[in-house]
PQR file of N, CA, C, O and H, with PARSE charges and radii, in Angstrom:
ATOM      1  N   UNK A   1     -10.637  -5.516  41.038 -0.4000 1.5000
ATOM      2  CA  UNK A   1      -9.127  -5.491  40.422 -0.0000 2.0000
ATOM      3  C   UNK A   1      -9.090  -6.113  38.995  0.5500 1.7000
ATOM      4  O   UNK A   1      -8.398  -5.533  38.158 -0.5500 1.4000
ATOM      5  N   UNK A   2      -9.842  -7.364  38.596 -0.4000 1.5000
ATOM      6  CA  UNK A   2      -9.640  -7.633  37.403 -0.0000 2.0000
ATOM      7  C   UNK A   2     -10.320  -6.671  36.399  0.5500 1.7000
ATOM      8  O   UNK A   2      -9.690  -6.459  35.362 -0.5500 1.4000
ATOM      9  H   UNK A   2     -10.404  -7.836  39.276  0.4000 1.0000
ATOM     10  N   UNK A   3     -11.400  -6.119  36.543 -0.4000 1.5000
ATOM     11  CA  UNK A   3     -12.140  -5.142  35.934 -0.0000 2.0000
ATOM     12  C   UNK A   3     -11.315  -3.982  35.713  0.5500 1.7000
ATOM     13  O   UNK A   3     -11.383  -3.510  34.578 -0.5500 1.4000
ATOM     14  H   UNK A   3     -11.911  -6.291  37.385  0.4000 1.0000
ATOM     15  N   UNK A   4     -10.470  -3.355  36.626 -0.4000 1.5000
ATOM     16  CA  UNK A   4      -9.326  -2.202  36.361 -0.0000 2.0000
ATOM     17  C   UNK A   4      -8.638  -2.729  35.419  0.5500 1.7000
ATOM     18  O   UNK A   4      -8.767  -2.221  34.306 -0.5500 1.4000
ATOM     19  H   UNK A   4     -10.415  -3.739  37.548  0.4000 1.0000
ATOM     20  N   UNK A   5      -7.802  -3.779  35.564 -0.4000 1.5000
ATOM     21  CA  UNK A   5      -6.782  -4.346  34.809 -0.0000 2.0000
ATOM     22  C   UNK A   5      -7.411  -4.389  33.347  0.5500 1.7000
ATOM     23  O   UNK A   5      -6.701  -4.113  32.380 -0.5500 1.4000
ATOM     24  H   UNK A   5      -7.697  -4.192  36.468  0.4000 1.0000
ATOM     25  N   UNK A   6      -8.597  -4.696  33.212 -0.4000 1.5000
ATOM     26  CA  UNK A   6      -8.991  -5.229  31.756 -0.0000 2.0000
ATOM     27  C   UNK A   6      -9.420  -3.902  31.130  0.5500 1.7000
ATOM     28  O   UNK A   6      -9.593  -3.922  29.911 -0.5500 1.4000
ATOM     29  H   UNK A   6      -9.173  -4.920  33.997  0.4000 1.0000
ATOM     30  N   UNK A   7      -9.624  -2.720  31.799 -0.4000 1.5000
ATOM     31  CA  UNK A   7      -9.928  -1.345  31.333 -0.0000 2.0000
ATOM     32  C   UNK A   7      -8.582  -0.719  30.901  0.5500 1.7000
ATOM     33  O   UNK A   7      -8.437  -0.238  29.777 -0.5500 1.4000
ATOM     34  H   UNK A   7      -9.483  -2.703  32.789  0.4000 1.0000
ATOM     35  N   UNK A   8      -7.612  -0.739  31.821 -0.4000 1.5000
ATOM     36  CA  UNK A   8      -6.182  -0.288  31.573 -0.0000 2.0000
ATOM     37  C   UNK A   8      -5.820  -0.754  30.293  0.5500 1.7000
ATOM     38  O   UNK A   8      -5.509  -0.023  29.353 -0.5500 1.4000
ATOM     39  H   UNK A   8      -7.729  -1.130  32.735  0.4000 1.0000
ATOM     40  N   UNK A   9      -5.872  -2.168  30.272 -0.4000 1.5000
ATOM     41  CA  UNK A   9      -5.423  -2.618  29.086 -0.0000 2.0000
ATOM     42  C   UNK A   9      -6.311  -2.332  27.581  0.5500 1.7000
ATOM     43  O   UNK A   9      -5.752  -1.969  26.546 -0.5500 1.4000
ATOM     44  H   UNK A   9      -6.124  -2.762  31.037  0.4000 1.0000
ATOM     45  N   UNK A  10      -7.529  -2.534  27.686 -0.4000 1.5000
ATOM     46  CA  UNK A  10      -8.138  -1.763  26.746 -0.0000 2.0000
ATOM     47  C   UNK A  10      -7.996  -0.317  26.391  0.5500 1.7000
ATOM     48  O   UNK A  10      -8.120  -0.007  25.206 -0.5500 1.4000
ATOM     49  H   UNK A  10      -7.983  -2.828  28.527  0.4000 1.0000
ATOM     50  N   UNK A  11      -7.738   0.642  27.326 -0.4000 1.5000
ATOM     51  CA  UNK A  11      -7.324   1.812  26.679 -0.0000 2.0000
ATOM     52  C   UNK A  11      -5.917   1.802  26.416  0.5500 1.7000
ATOM     53  O   UNK A  11      -5.570   2.789  25.767 -0.5500 1.4000
ATOM     54  H   UNK A  11      -7.637   0.390  28.289  0.4000 1.0000
ATOM     55  N   UNK A  12      -5.010   1.026  26.701 -0.4000 1.5000
ATOM     56  CA  UNK A  12      -3.712   1.118  26.179 -0.0000 2.0000
ATOM     57  C   UNK A  12      -3.886   0.589  24.467  0.5500 1.7000
ATOM     58  O   UNK A  12      -3.346   1.140  23.508 -0.5500 1.4000
ATOM     59  H   UNK A  12      -5.292   0.224  27.229  0.4000 1.0000
ATOM     60  N   UNK A  13      -4.746  -0.561  24.420 -0.4000 1.5000
ATOM     61  CA  UNK A  13      -4.609  -0.800  23.125 -0.0000 2.0000
ATOM     62  C   UNK A  13      -5.503   0.146  22.062  0.5500 1.7000
ATOM     63  O   UNK A  13      -5.333   0.186  20.844 -0.5500 1.4000
ATOM     64  H   UNK A  13      -5.186  -1.008  25.199  0.4000 1.0000
ATOM     65  N   UNK A  14      -6.402   0.826  22.762 -0.4000 1.5000
ATOM     66  CA  UNK A  14      -6.997   1.596  21.716 -0.0000 2.0000
ATOM     67  C   UNK A  14      -6.240   3.054  21.627  0.5500 1.7000
ATOM     68  O   UNK A  14      -6.607   3.800  20.720 -0.5500 1.4000
ATOM     69  H   UNK A  14      -6.540   0.794  23.752  0.4000 1.0000
ATOM     70  N   UNK A  15      -5.379   3.425  22.369 -0.4000 1.5000
ATOM     71  CA  UNK A  15      -4.340   4.292  22.490 -0.0000 2.0000
ATOM     72  C   UNK A  15      -3.439   4.071  21.509  0.5500 1.7000
ATOM     73  O   UNK A  15      -3.186   5.062  20.823 -0.5500 1.4000
ATOM     74  H   UNK A  15      -5.081   2.819  23.106  0.4000 1.0000
ATOM     75  N   UNK A  16      -2.786   2.904  21.193 -0.4000 1.5000
ATOM     76  CA  UNK A  16      -1.834   2.339  20.235 -0.0000 2.0000
ATOM     77  C   UNK A  16      -2.542   2.061  18.868  0.5500 1.7000
ATOM     78  O   UNK A  16      -1.852   2.096  17.849 -0.5500 1.4000
ATOM     79  H   UNK A  16      -2.991   2.100  21.750  0.4000 1.0000
ATOM     80  N   UNK A  17      -3.718   1.818  18.797 -0.4000 1.5000
ATOM     81  CA  UNK A  17      -4.241   1.605  17.474 -0.0000 2.0000
ATOM     82  C   UNK A  17      -4.838   3.118  16.912  0.5500 1.7000
ATOM     83  O   UNK A  17      -5.123   3.262  15.723 -0.5500 1.4000
ATOM     84  H   UNK A  17      -4.279   1.789  19.625  0.4000 1.0000
ATOM     85  N   UNK A  18      -4.944   3.883  17.606 -0.4000 1.5000
ATOM     86  CA  UNK A  18      -5.064   5.319  17.245 -0.0000 2.0000
ATOM     87  C   UNK A  18      -4.056   6.114  16.861  0.5500 1.7000
ATOM     88  O   UNK A  18      -4.327   7.200  16.349 -0.5500 1.4000
ATOM     89  H   UNK A  18      -4.713   3.765  18.572  0.4000 1.0000
ATOM     90  N   UNK A  19      -2.918   5.769  17.013 -0.4000 1.5000
ATOM     91  CA  UNK A  19      -1.615   6.382  16.966 -0.0000 2.0000
ATOM     92  C   UNK A  19      -1.133   5.665  15.691  0.5500 1.7000
ATOM     93  O   UNK A  19      -0.260   6.289  15.087 -0.5500 1.4000
ATOM     94  H   UNK A  19      -2.697   4.887  17.428  0.4000 1.0000
ATOM     95  N   UNK A  20      -1.490   4.552  15.176 -0.4000 1.5000
ATOM     96  CA  UNK A  20      -0.898   4.040  14.019 -0.0000 2.0000
ATOM     97  C   UNK A  20      -1.894   4.402  12.500  0.5500 1.7000
ATOM     98  O   UNK A  20      -1.559   4.106  11.353 -0.5500 1.4000
ATOM     99  H   UNK A  20      -2.199   4.046  15.666  0.4000 1.0000
ATOM    100  N   UNK A  21      -3.028   5.034  12.875 -0.4000 1.5000
ATOM    101  CA  UNK A  21      -3.905   5.276  11.983 -0.0000 2.0000
ATOM    102  C   UNK A  21      -3.116   6.821  11.387  0.5500 1.7000
ATOM    103  O   UNK A  21      -2.816   7.750  12.138 -0.5500 1.4000
ATOM    104  H   UNK A  21      -3.300   5.274  13.807  0.4000 1.0000
ATOM    105  N   UNK A  22      -2.880   6.808   9.845 -0.4000 1.5000
ATOM    106  CA  UNK A  22      -2.321   7.750   9.387 -0.0000 2.0000
ATOM    107  C   UNK A  22      -3.105   9.149   9.512  0.5500 1.7000
ATOM    108  O   UNK A  22      -4.329   9.278   9.480 -0.5500 1.4000
ATOM    109  H   UNK A  22      -3.123   6.054   9.236  0.4000 1.0000
ATOM    110  N   UNK A  23      -2.228  10.086   9.647 -0.4000 1.5000
ATOM    111  CA  UNK A  23      -3.105  11.470   9.862 -0.0000 2.0000
ATOM    112  C   UNK A  23      -3.549  12.099   8.536  0.5500 1.7000
ATOM    113  O   UNK A  23      -4.527  12.846   8.552 -0.5500 1.4000
ATOM    114  H   UNK A  23      -1.233   9.981   9.673  0.4000 1.0000
ATOM    115  N   UNK A  24      -2.877  11.842   7.345 -0.4000 1.5000
ATOM    116  CA  UNK A  24      -3.120  12.509   6.306 -0.0000 2.0000
ATOM    117  C   UNK A  24      -2.901  11.238   5.022  0.5500 1.7000
ATOM    118  O   UNK A  24      -2.117  10.289   5.037 -0.5500 1.4000
ATOM    119  H   UNK A  24      -2.082  11.235   7.333  0.4000 1.0000
ATOM    120  N   UNK A  25      -3.767  11.579   4.101 -0.4000 1.5000
ATOM    121  CA  UNK A  25      -3.577  10.789   2.943 -0.0000 2.0000
ATOM    122  C   UNK A  25      -2.467  10.984   2.068  0.5500 1.7000
ATOM    123  O   UNK A  25      -2.229  12.106   1.621 -0.5500 1.4000
ATOM    124  H   UNK A  25      -4.405  12.350   4.089  0.4000 1.0000
ATOM    125  N   UNK A  26      -1.842  10.098   1.814 -0.4000 1.5000
ATOM    126  CA  UNK A  26      -0.454  10.360   0.811 -0.0000 2.0000
ATOM    127  C   UNK A  26      -0.841   9.413  -0.435  0.5500 1.7000
ATOM    128  O   UNK A  26      -0.975   8.189  -0.428 -0.5500 1.4000
ATOM    129  H   UNK A  26      -2.036   9.187   2.177  0.4000 1.0000
ATOM    130  N   UNK A  27      -1.005  10.454  -1.669 -0.4000 1.5000
ATOM    131  CA  UNK A  27      -1.255  10.304  -2.798 -0.0000 2.0000
ATOM    132  C   UNK A  27      -0.054   9.176  -3.566  0.5500 1.7000
ATOM    133  O   UNK A  27       1.130   9.486  -3.433 -0.5500 1.4000
ATOM    134  H   UNK A  27      -0.896  11.448  -1.674  0.4000 1.0000
ATOM    135  N   UNK A  28      -0.347   8.079  -4.237 -0.4000 1.5000
ATOM    136  CA  UNK A  28       0.423   7.442  -4.630 -0.0000 2.0000
ATOM    137  C   UNK A  28       1.261   7.843  -5.983  0.5500 1.7000
ATOM    138  O   UNK A  28       2.421   7.494  -6.203 -0.5500 1.4000
ATOM    139  H   UNK A  28      -1.309   7.827  -4.345  0.4000 1.0000
ATOM    140  N   UNK A  29       0.477   8.615  -6.811 -0.4000 1.5000
ATOM    141  CA  UNK A  29       1.271   9.494  -7.698 -0.0000 2.0000
ATOM    142  C   UNK A  29       1.721  10.884  -7.379  0.5500 1.7000
ATOM    143  O   UNK A  29       1.041  11.909  -7.428 -0.5500 1.4000
ATOM    144  H   UNK A  29      -0.465   8.899  -6.632  0.4000 1.0000
ATOM    145  N   UNK A  30       2.755  10.775  -7.104 -0.4000 1.5000
ATOM    146  CA  UNK A  30       3.390  12.450  -6.741 -0.0000 2.0000
ATOM    147  C   UNK A  30       4.013  13.346  -7.627  0.5500 1.7000
ATOM    148  O   UNK A  30       4.686  14.283  -7.196 -0.5500 1.4000
ATOM    149  H   UNK A  30       3.307   9.942  -7.064  0.4000 1.0000
ATOM    150  N   UNK A  31       3.854  13.148  -8.790 -0.4000 1.5000
ATOM    151  CA  UNK A  31       4.254  13.959 -10.087 -0.0000 2.0000
ATOM    152  C   UNK A  31       4.417  13.263 -11.022  0.5500 1.7000
ATOM    153  O   UNK A  31       4.407  12.032 -11.056 -0.5500 1.4000
ATOM    154  H   UNK A  31       3.308  12.387  -9.140  0.4000 1.0000
ATOM    155  N   UNK A  32       4.648  14.308 -12.201 -0.4000 1.5000
ATOM    156  CA  UNK A  32       4.573  13.699 -13.728 -0.0000 2.0000
ATOM    157  C   UNK A  32       5.633  12.466 -14.030  0.5500 1.7000
ATOM    158  O   UNK A  32       5.522  11.510 -14.797 -0.5500 1.4000
ATOM    159  H   UNK A  32       4.657  15.307 -12.174  0.4000 1.0000
ATOM    160  N   UNK A  33       6.757  12.867 -13.092 -0.4000 1.5000
ATOM    161  CA  UNK A  33       7.652  11.780 -13.353 -0.0000 2.0000
ATOM    162  C   UNK A  33       7.403  10.252 -12.872  0.5500 1.7000
ATOM    163  O   UNK A  33       7.720   9.192 -13.414 -0.5500 1.4000
ATOM    164  H   UNK A  33       6.847  13.644 -12.469  0.4000 1.0000
ATOM    165  N   UNK A  34       6.714  10.523 -11.644 -0.4000 1.5000
ATOM    166  CA  UNK A  34       6.125   9.043 -11.155 -0.0000 2.0000
ATOM    167  C   UNK A  34       4.977   8.510 -11.986  0.5500 1.7000
ATOM    168  O   UNK A  34       4.877   7.306 -12.222 -0.5500 1.4000
ATOM    169  H   UNK A  34       6.457  11.384 -11.204  0.4000 1.0000
ATOM    170  N   UNK A  35       4.148   9.367 -12.409 -0.4000 1.5000
ATOM    171  CA  UNK A  35       2.957   9.038 -13.513 -0.0000 2.0000
ATOM    172  C   UNK A  35       3.673   8.393 -14.668  0.5500 1.7000
ATOM    173  O   UNK A  35       3.276   7.314 -15.108 -0.5500 1.4000
ATOM    174  H   UNK A  35       4.229  10.345 -12.217  0.4000 1.0000
ATOM    175  N   UNK A  36       4.643   8.974 -15.141 -0.4000 1.5000
ATOM    176  CA  UNK A  36       5.211   8.603 -16.449 -0.0000 2.0000
ATOM    177  C   UNK A  36       6.016   7.003 -16.202  0.5500 1.7000
ATOM    178  O   UNK A  36       5.939   6.036 -16.960 -0.5500 1.4000
ATOM    179  H   UNK A  36       4.966   9.850 -14.784  0.4000 1.0000
ATOM    180  N   UNK A  37       6.640   7.083 -15.145 -0.4000 1.5000
ATOM    181  CA  UNK A  37       7.239   5.884 -14.688 -0.0000 2.0000
ATOM    182  C   UNK A  37       6.200   4.647 -14.308  0.5500 1.7000
ATOM    183  O   UNK A  37       6.590   3.482 -14.385 -0.5500 1.4000
ATOM    184  H   UNK A  37       6.702   7.868 -14.529  0.4000 1.0000
ATOM    185  N   UNK A  38       4.959   4.952 -13.928 -0.4000 1.5000
ATOM    186  CA  UNK A  38       3.882   3.931 -13.650 -0.0000 2.0000
ATOM    187  C   UNK A  38       3.298   3.404 -14.835  0.5500 1.7000
ATOM    188  O   UNK A  38       2.793   2.283 -14.875 -0.5500 1.4000
ATOM    189  H   UNK A  38       4.643   5.899 -13.865  0.4000 1.0000
ATOM    190  N   UNK A  39       3.373   4.451 -16.132 -0.4000 1.5000
ATOM    191  CA  UNK A  39       2.743   4.096 -17.314 -0.0000 2.0000
ATOM    192  C   UNK A  39       3.779   3.234 -17.895  0.5500 1.7000
ATOM    193  O   UNK A  39       3.382   2.350 -18.655 -0.5500 1.4000
ATOM    194  H   UNK A  39       3.783   5.362 -16.100  0.4000 1.0000
ATOM    195  N   UNK A  40       5.097   3.340 -17.660 -0.4000 1.5000
ATOM    196  CA  UNK A  40       5.909   2.493 -18.548 -0.0000 2.0000
ATOM    197  C   UNK A  40       5.875   1.163 -17.724  0.5500 1.7000
ATOM    198  O   UNK A  40       5.815   0.100 -18.341 -0.5500 1.4000
ATOM    199  H   UNK A  40       5.420   4.057 -17.042  0.4000 1.0000
ATOM    200  N   UNK A  41       5.911   1.176 -16.358 -0.4000 1.5000
ATOM    201  CA  UNK A  41       5.737  -0.294 -15.832 -0.0000 2.0000
ATOM    202  C   UNK A  41       4.635  -1.054 -16.102  0.5500 1.7000
ATOM    203  O   UNK A  41       4.650  -2.284 -16.136 -0.5500 1.4000
ATOM    204  H   UNK A  41       5.960   2.039 -15.856  0.4000 1.0000
ATOM    205  N   UNK A  42       3.507  -0.241 -16.329 -0.4000 1.5000
ATOM    206  CA  UNK A  42       2.343  -1.012 -16.869 -0.0000 2.0000
ATOM    207  C   UNK A  42       2.578  -1.735 -18.243  0.5500 1.7000
ATOM    208  O   UNK A  42       2.255  -2.872 -18.588 -0.5500 1.4000
ATOM    209  H   UNK A  42       3.495   0.759 -16.302  0.4000 1.0000
ATOM    210  N   UNK A  43       3.085  -0.970 -18.769 -0.4000 1.5000
ATOM    211  CA  UNK A  43       3.427  -1.175 -20.435 -0.0000 2.0000
ATOM    212  C   UNK A  43       4.600  -2.467 -20.359  0.5500 1.7000
ATOM    213  O   UNK A  43       4.624  -3.357 -21.210 -0.5500 1.4000
ATOM    214  H   UNK A  43       3.348  -0.047 -18.488  0.4000 1.0000
ATOM    215  N   UNK A  44       5.303  -2.422 -19.502 -0.4000 1.5000
ATOM    216  CA  UNK A  44       6.448  -3.622 -19.449 -0.0000 2.0000
ATOM    217  C   UNK A  44       5.570  -4.577 -18.860  0.5500 1.7000
ATOM    218  O   UNK A  44       5.819  -5.693 -19.317 -0.5500 1.4000
ATOM    219  H   UNK A  44       5.284  -1.699 -18.811  0.4000 1.0000
ATOM    220  N   UNK A  45       4.886  -4.584 -18.247 -0.4000 1.5000
ATOM    221  CA  UNK A  45       3.953  -5.946 -17.472 -0.0000 2.0000
ATOM    222  C   UNK A  45       3.111  -6.178 -18.631  0.5500 1.7000
ATOM    223  O   UNK A  45       2.805  -7.370 -18.594 -0.5500 1.4000
ATOM    224  H   UNK A  45       4.684  -3.678 -17.875  0.4000 1.0000
ATOM    225  N   UNK A  46       2.714  -5.753 -19.398 -0.4000 1.5000
ATOM    226  CA  UNK A  46       1.469  -6.285 -20.286 -0.0000 2.0000
ATOM    227  C   UNK A  46       2.372  -6.776 -21.277  0.5500 1.7000
ATOM    228  O   UNK A  46       2.117  -7.904 -21.698 -0.5500 1.4000
ATOM    229  H   UNK A  46       2.963  -4.785 -19.428  0.4000 1.0000
ATOM    230  N   UNK A  47       3.468  -6.131 -21.794 -0.4000 1.5000
ATOM    231  CA  UNK A  47       4.064  -6.744 -23.146 -0.0000 2.0000
ATOM    232  C   UNK A  47       4.857  -8.584 -22.568  0.5500 1.7000
ATOM    233  O   UNK A  47       5.301  -9.523 -23.229 -0.5500 1.4000
ATOM    234  H   UNK A  47       3.676  -5.214 -21.452  0.4000 1.0000
ATOM    235  N   UNK A  48       4.722  -8.394 -21.343 -0.4000 1.5000
ATOM    236  CA  UNK A  48       5.439  -9.882 -20.823 -0.0000 2.0000
ATOM    237  C   UNK A  48       3.872 -10.739 -20.222  0.5500 1.7000
ATOM    238  O   UNK A  48       3.942 -11.690 -19.444 -0.5500 1.4000
ATOM    239  H   UNK A  48       4.361  -7.632 -20.807  0.4000 1.0000
ATOM    240  N   UNK A  49       2.724 -10.271 -20.672 -0.4000 1.5000
ATOM    241  CA  UNK A  49       1.603 -10.977 -20.416 -0.0000 2.0000
ATOM    242  C   UNK A  49       1.305 -11.025 -18.917  0.5500 1.7000
ATOM    243  O   UNK A  49       0.660 -11.975 -18.473 -0.5500 1.4000
ATOM    244  H   UNK A  49       2.667  -9.498 -21.304  0.4000 1.0000
ATOM    245  N   UNK A  50       1.774  -9.978 -18.055 -0.4000 1.5000
ATOM    246  CA  UNK A  50       1.738 -10.001 -16.842 -0.0000 2.0000
ATOM    247  C   UNK A  50       0.721  -8.732 -16.367  0.5500 1.7000
ATOM    248  O   UNK A  50       0.718  -7.789 -17.158 -0.5500 1.4000
ATOM    249  H   UNK A  50       2.298  -9.206 -18.415  0.4000 1.0000
ATOM    250  N   UNK A  51      -0.022  -8.613 -15.337 -0.4000 1.5000
ATOM    251  CA  UNK A  51      -0.701  -7.597 -14.688 -0.0000 2.0000
ATOM    252  C   UNK A  51       0.414  -6.608 -13.832  0.5500 1.7000
ATOM    253  O   UNK A  51       1.388  -7.091 -13.253 -0.5500 1.4000
ATOM    254  H   UNK A  51      -0.019  -9.380 -14.695  0.4000 1.0000
ATOM    255  N   UNK A  52       0.121  -5.228 -13.852 -0.4000 1.5000
ATOM    256  CA  UNK A  52       0.954  -4.804 -12.951 -0.0000 2.0000
ATOM    257  C   UNK A  52       0.333  -4.619 -11.518  0.5500 1.7000
ATOM    258  O   UNK A  52      -0.766  -4.110 -11.294 -0.5500 1.4000
ATOM    259  H   UNK A  52      -0.669  -4.836 -14.322  0.4000 1.0000
ATOM    260  N   UNK A  53       1.310  -5.170 -10.479 -0.4000 1.5000
ATOM    261  CA  UNK A  53       0.682  -5.188  -9.314 -0.0000 2.0000
ATOM    262  C   UNK A  53       0.923  -4.112  -8.399  0.5500 1.7000
ATOM    263  O   UNK A  53       0.020  -3.848  -7.605 -0.5500 1.4000
ATOM    264  H   UNK A  53       2.203  -5.584 -10.661  0.4000 1.0000
ATOM    265  N   UNK A  54       2.102  -3.371  -8.369 -0.4000 1.5000
ATOM    266  CA  UNK A  54       2.573  -2.212  -7.493 -0.0000 2.0000
ATOM    267  C   UNK A  54       3.281  -1.477  -8.391  0.5500 1.7000
ATOM    268  O   UNK A  54       4.015  -1.903  -9.282 -0.5500 1.4000
ATOM    269  H   UNK A  54       2.835  -3.586  -9.014  0.4000 1.0000
ATOM    270  N   UNK A  55       2.950  -0.019  -8.031 -0.4000 1.5000
ATOM    271  CA  UNK A  55       3.980   1.090  -8.645 -0.0000 2.0000
ATOM    272  C   UNK A  55       3.770   2.190  -7.691  0.5500 1.7000
ATOM    273  O   UNK A  55       2.706   2.764  -7.456 -0.5500 1.4000
ATOM    274  H   UNK A  55       2.353   0.327  -7.307  0.4000 1.0000
ATOM    275  N   UNK A  56       4.955   2.410  -7.162 -0.4000 1.5000
ATOM    276  CA  UNK A  56       5.011   3.499  -6.130 -0.0000 2.0000
ATOM    277  C   UNK A  56       6.487   4.045  -6.409  0.5500 1.7000
ATOM    278  O   UNK A  56       7.511   3.374  -6.538 -0.5500 1.4000
ATOM    279  H   UNK A  56       5.819   1.944  -7.353  0.4000 1.0000
ATOM    280  N   UNK A  57       6.326   5.520  -6.472 -0.4000 1.5000
ATOM    281  CA  UNK A  57       7.909   5.909  -6.493 -0.0000 2.0000
ATOM    282  C   UNK A  57       8.586   5.420  -7.823  0.5500 1.7000
ATOM    283  O   UNK A  57       8.075   5.745  -8.895 -0.5500 1.4000
ATOM    284  H   UNK A  57       5.494   6.064  -6.367  0.4000 1.0000
ATOM    285  N   UNK A  58       9.709   4.656  -7.788 -0.4000 1.5000
ATOM    286  CA  UNK A  58      10.286   4.101  -8.875 -0.0000 2.0000
ATOM    287  C   UNK A  58      10.341   2.761  -8.405  0.5500 1.7000
ATOM    288  O   UNK A  58      11.465   2.284  -8.559 -0.5500 1.4000
ATOM    289  H   UNK A  58      10.124   4.391  -6.918  0.4000 1.0000
ATOM    290  N   UNK A  59       9.546   2.010  -7.900 -0.4000 1.5000
ATOM    291  CA  UNK A  59       9.299   0.347  -7.697 -0.0000 2.0000
ATOM    292  C   UNK A  59       8.378   0.045  -8.822  0.5500 1.7000
ATOM    293  O   UNK A  59       7.669   0.876  -9.390 -0.5500 1.4000
ATOM    294  H   UNK A  59       8.632   2.398  -7.775  0.4000 1.0000
ATOM    295  N   UNK A  60       8.446  -1.045  -9.052 -0.4000 1.5000
ATOM    296  CA  UNK A  60       7.441  -1.458 -10.464 -0.0000 2.0000
ATOM    297  C   UNK A  60       7.422  -2.969 -10.050  0.5500 1.7000
ATOM    298  O   UNK A  60       8.452  -3.575  -9.755 -0.5500 1.4000
ATOM    299  H   UNK A  60       9.022  -1.719  -8.590  0.4000 1.0000
ATOM    300  N   UNK A  61       6.369  -3.442 -10.050 -0.4000 1.5000
ATOM    301  CA  UNK A  61       6.260  -5.066  -9.315 -0.0000 2.0000
ATOM    302  C   UNK A  61       5.059  -5.503 -10.378  0.5500 1.7000
ATOM    303  O   UNK A  61       4.024  -4.843 -10.469 -0.5500 1.4000
ATOM    304  H   UNK A  61       5.532  -2.949 -10.290  0.4000 1.0000
ATOM    305  N   UNK A  62       5.308  -6.650 -11.142 -0.4000 1.5000
ATOM    306  CA  UNK A  62       4.214  -7.321 -12.151 -0.0000 2.0000
ATOM    307  C   UNK A  62       3.735  -8.542 -11.086  0.5500 1.7000
ATOM    308  O   UNK A  62       4.176  -8.955 -10.013 -0.5500 1.4000
ATOM    309  H   UNK A  62       6.149  -7.186 -11.068  0.4000 1.0000
ATOM    310  N   UNK A  63       2.816  -8.829 -11.784 -0.4000 1.5000
ATOM    311  CA  UNK A  63       2.112  -9.960 -11.047 -0.0000 2.0000
ATOM    312  C   UNK A  63       2.756 -11.372 -11.353  0.5500 1.7000
ATOM    313  O   UNK A  63       3.322 -11.484 -12.441 -0.5500 1.4000
ATOM    314  H   UNK A  63       2.457  -8.494 -12.655  0.4000 1.0000
ATOM    315  N   UNK A  64       2.725 -12.511 -10.460 -0.4000 1.5000
ATOM    316  CA  UNK A  64       3.221 -13.768 -10.862 -0.0000 2.0000
ATOM    317  C   UNK A  64       2.580 -14.544 -12.109  0.5500 1.7000
ATOM    318  O   UNK A  64       3.221 -15.013 -13.049 -0.5500 1.4000
ATOM    319  H   UNK A  64       2.266 -12.420  -9.577  0.4000 1.0000
ATOM    320  N   UNK A  65       1.379 -14.583 -11.959 -0.4000 1.5000
ATOM    321  CA  UNK A  65       0.566 -15.330 -13.050 -0.0000 2.0000
ATOM    322  C   UNK A  65       0.332 -14.459 -14.063  0.5500 1.7000
ATOM    323  O   UNK A  65       0.248 -13.236 -13.953 -0.5500 1.4000
ATOM    324  H   UNK A  65       0.858 -14.203 -11.195  0.4000 1.0000
ATOM    325  N   UNK A  66       0.224 -15.139 -15.101 -0.4000 1.5000
ATOM    326  CA  UNK A  66      -0.013 -14.658 -16.491 -0.0000 2.0000
ATOM    327  C   UNK A  66      -1.238 -14.336 -16.712  0.5500 1.7000
ATOM    328  O   UNK A  66      -2.139 -15.014 -16.218 -0.5500 1.4000
ATOM    329  H   UNK A  66       0.293 -16.133 -15.190  0.4000 1.0000
ATOM    330  N   UNK A  67      -1.549 -13.047 -17.636 -0.4000 1.5000
ATOM    331  CA  UNK A  67      -2.967 -12.751 -18.027 -0.0000 2.0000
ATOM    332  C   UNK A  67      -3.352 -13.112 -19.250  0.5500 1.7000
ATOM    333  O   UNK A  67      -2.556 -13.060 -20.188 -0.5500 1.4000
ATOM    334  H   UNK A  67      -0.817 -12.496 -18.037  0.4000 1.0000
ATOM    335  N   UNK A  68      -4.627 -13.528 -19.402 -0.4000 1.5000
ATOM    336  CA  UNK A  68      -5.040 -13.900 -20.491 -0.0000 2.0000
ATOM    337  C   UNK A  68      -4.727 -15.330 -21.053  0.5500 1.7000
ATOM    338  O   UNK A  68      -5.098 -16.273 -20.354 -0.5500 1.4000
ATOM    339  H   UNK A  68      -5.273 -13.570 -18.640  0.4000 1.0000
ATOM    340  N   UNK A  69      -4.110 -15.591 -22.192 -0.4000 1.5000
ATOM    341  CA  UNK A  69      -3.589 -17.005 -22.739 -0.0000 2.0000
ATOM    342  C   UNK A  69      -2.934 -17.387 -21.898  0.5500 1.7000
ATOM    343  O   UNK A  69      -2.368 -18.475 -22.002 -0.5500 1.4000
ATOM    344  H   UNK A  69      -3.808 -14.825 -22.760  0.4000 1.0000
TER
END
C-alpha cells in the first residue's frame, strides 16, 4: 500500500515538472527596437557607474552596487 502511494506521488511530481519545462526557447532580443533599447539601457547604467542587470522588452534594471571605483 505504501509503495503504491509512493509511486503514484512520484508520477504526479514527474508529470508536474515536465509540464513546467518550456517547449520552445524564446530569445531575449526580439527585434531591432528591443536591441536598441537594451543598448541604451546599458549606456544609462554605465553612466551611473552600475552594471546592467536585466533588459527584456522595455524593462531596464541596473545593479545596486556600483562598478569600478
